[in-house]
ZASE-214565 format. One line per 10 residues: number of its first residue (from 0); their letters; for each residue z, x, y of C-alpha. Coordinates in nm, 2 decimals, always signed. Each point is the difference from the previous one (the first is absolute). Example, Ala and Ser with C-alpha at 12.3 -4.5 7.8 and 13.67 -1.06 7.14 Angstrom:
BEGIN
0> as> +0.78,+1.23,-0.45  -0.07,+0.14,+0.34
This chain:
BEGIN
0> mtdnvlgprv> +2.91,+2.07,+3.04  -0.03,-0.06,-0.40  -0.36,+0.07,-0.16  -0.13,-0.27,-0.21  -0.26,+0.12,-0.30  -0.19,-0.21,-0.13  -0.19,+0.02,-0.31  -0.33,-0.10,-0.09  -0.12,-0.32,+0.08  -0.05,-0.25,-0.25
10> heinvlvvid> -0.37,-0.05,-0.11  -0.14,-0.34,-0.10  -0.23,+0.08,-0.31  -0.24,-0.30,-0.12  -0.18,+0.04,-0.30  -0.30,-0.30,-0.01  -0.12,-0.04,-0.41  -0.37,-0.14,-0.01  -0.11,-0.11,-0.33  -0.37,-0.09,-0.10
20> teylkstypn> +0.07,-0.30,-0.21  -0.37,-0.02,-0.10  +0.03,+0.33,-0.20  +0.32,-0.13,-0.13  -0.17,-0.32,-0.11  -0.29,+0.14,-0.15  +0.21,+0.30,-0.17  +0.29,-0.23,-0.14  -0.13,-0.33,-0.07  +0.32,-0.13,-0.17
30> pskdhnnpta> +0.31,+0.14,+0.19  +0.35,-0.11,-0.08  +0.12,-0.33,+0.16  +0.35,+0.08,-0.03  +0.14,+0.19,+0.28  +0.25,+0.18,-0.20  -0.27,+0.14,-0.19  -0.28,+0.11,+0.22  -0.35,+0.19,-0.12  +0.02,+0.33,+0.05
40> idharqymlc> -0.30,+0.12,+0.19  -0.18,+0.33,+0.09  -0.04,+0.22,+0.30  -0.31,-0.10,+0.10  -0.06,-0.23,+0.32  +0.34,-0.01,+0.15  +0.04,+0.15,+0.31  +0.31,+0.06,+0.23  +0.01,+0.07,+0.37  +0.26,+0.16,+0.21
50> tgsrgivsgq> +0.13,-0.02,+0.34  +0.32,+0.12,+0.17  +0.07,+0.30,-0.21  +0.09,+0.35,+0.15  -0.40,+0.08,-0.15  -0.26,-0.06,-0.27  +0.01,+0.32,-0.23  -0.26,-0.20,-0.22  -0.11,-0.31,-0.19  -0.09,-0.24,+0.30
60> gsgdlefkan> -0.18,-0.29,-0.14  +0.05,+0.09,-0.36  +0.23,-0.12,-0.29  +0.26,+0.30,+0.05  +0.11,+0.11,+0.34  +0.17,+0.35,+0.14  +0.16,-0.04,+0.32  +0.27,+0.19,+0.23  +0.35,-0.21,+0.07  +0.35,+0.07,+0.02
70> pgdnitftgv> +0.32,-0.10,-0.18  +0.11,-0.32,+0.14  -0.36,-0.13,+0.12  -0.05,-0.36,-0.05  -0.31,-0.09,-0.23  -0.14,-0.33,-0.05  -0.32,-0.12,-0.29  -0.19,-0.28,+0.03  -0.33,-0.13,-0.16  -0.32,-0.20,+0.06
80> siynnsddav> -0.33,-0.06,-0.19  -0.30,+0.19,+0.14  -0.07,-0.39,+0.10  +0.26,+0.00,+0.22  +0.15,-0.26,-0.19  -0.27,-0.23,+0.06  -0.14,-0.04,-0.31  +0.17,+0.15,-0.24  +0.38,+0.09,+0.09  +0.24,+0.26,-0.09
90> ivydlkhfcg> +0.32,+0.00,-0.02  +0.29,+0.31,-0.03  +0.28,-0.13,-0.19  +0.16,+0.28,-0.16  +0.01,+0.37,+0.11  +0.26,+0.26,-0.18  +0.05,+0.32,-0.13  -0.22,+0.09,-0.31  +0.02,+0.40,-0.04  +0.05,+0.31,+0.16
100> qqvftpfyad> +0.30,+0.08,+0.28  +0.16,-0.29,+0.18  -0.15,+0.07,+0.35  +0.04,-0.35,+0.12  +0.35,-0.23,+0.01  -0.05,-0.29,-0.21  -0.29,-0.21,+0.11  +0.10,-0.40,+0.11  -0.22,-0.30,+0.10  +0.00,-0.16,+0.34
110> mvvrtgavqp> -0.15,-0.25,+0.13  -0.15,-0.02,+0.39  -0.06,-0.29,+0.10  -0.21,-0.06,+0.36  +0.06,-0.32,+0.14  -0.31,+0.05,+0.23  -0.24,+0.22,-0.20  -0.34,+0.02,+0.13  -0.31,-0.10,-0.18  -0.37,-0.06,+0.09
120> nadspnrngl> -0.08,-0.33,+0.15  -0.25,-0.16,-0.24  -0.07,-0.25,+0.28  -0.06,+0.28,+0.28  -0.26,-0.11,+0.22  -0.20,+0.37,-0.05  +0.05,-0.02,-0.36  +0.19,+0.35,+0.03  +0.36,-0.12,-0.11  +0.10,+0.03,+0.40
130> ppvkkptnfa> +0.25,-0.14,+0.13  +0.20,+0.06,-0.34  +0.23,-0.28,-0.13  +0.36,+0.05,-0.07  +0.16,-0.07,-0.31  +0.30,+0.03,-0.20  -0.07,+0.30,-0.29  +0.21,+0.19,-0.20  -0.06,+0.36,-0.09  +0.15,+0.18,-0.33
140> vfdskirtng> +0.10,+0.31,+0.05  +0.23,+0.28,-0.22  +0.20,+0.22,+0.19  +0.20,+0.32,-0.05  +0.11,+0.34,+0.14  -0.13,+0.37,-0.10  +0.27,+0.14,-0.17  -0.15,+0.35,-0.05  -0.34,+0.20,-0.04  -0.16,+0.01,-0.32
150> reglglafgl> -0.24,-0.21,-0.22  +0.09,-0.34,-0.14  -0.16,-0.25,-0.20  +0.03,-0.33,+0.09  -0.07,-0.35,-0.18  -0.19,-0.23,+0.20  -0.03,-0.30,-0.13  -0.22,-0.30,+0.16  -0.18,-0.37,-0.06  -0.35,-0.05,+0.02
160> ytlaangqnq> -0.11,-0.36,+0.13  -0.36,-0.07,-0.01  -0.21,-0.29,+0.19  -0.03,-0.34,-0.19  -0.28,-0.18,-0.06  +0.07,-0.21,+0.27  -0.06,+0.30,+0.25  +0.39,-0.09,+0.17  +0.25,+0.07,-0.23  +0.08,+0.35,-0.16
170> elygyfwwdp> +0.13,-0.01,-0.37  +0.19,+0.28,-0.22  -0.25,+0.21,-0.15  +0.26,+0.25,-0.14  +0.28,+0.23,+0.03  -0.05,+0.41,+0.06  +0.21,+0.31,-0.01  -0.14,+0.33,+0.14  +0.17,+0.33,+0.00  -0.08,+0.16,+0.37
180> tititg> +0.16,+0.38,+0.04  +0.14,+0.04,+0.35  +0.12,+0.38,+0.08  +0.20,+0.07,+0.31  +0.00,+0.35,+0.20  +0.26,+0.10,+0.26
């Protein structure tokens, strides 16, 4: 009989970036309209939430995170406005190494398509959104793997879209760039 030795299970770590778009609009009234040259922003009013790590050390709900992970664990980043992209919308379009150690493998953009994603039903009998309707929906994510423990500064670029005067369409407000720091401990 052979002994099978299994290593630690790979964790799927998810980081949600939430952007306070009202703060950005009041602080940066004339942002870049060129996605290749986004406007750099400060660390105020961007929040990261993490799930799936081997333990949060610090920074949950802040602009810099420290959590436990092992080399080989998977990590996914996605972003949304504080309005859940209903009034103002945020689309993260780039995520890469900026400074410090290279804790992550290079990030790559991925599009997750759900053909039957649920959405609140505007015509629900009790006006509570139930039962939901199912519609095709695209979700943009950036995937990577943990290479090693350490501290890495990332460059995260996103587009901000604001609700047009007609109350229906979202139009480009500008492109922004922010440099959160992620620390991985073992």
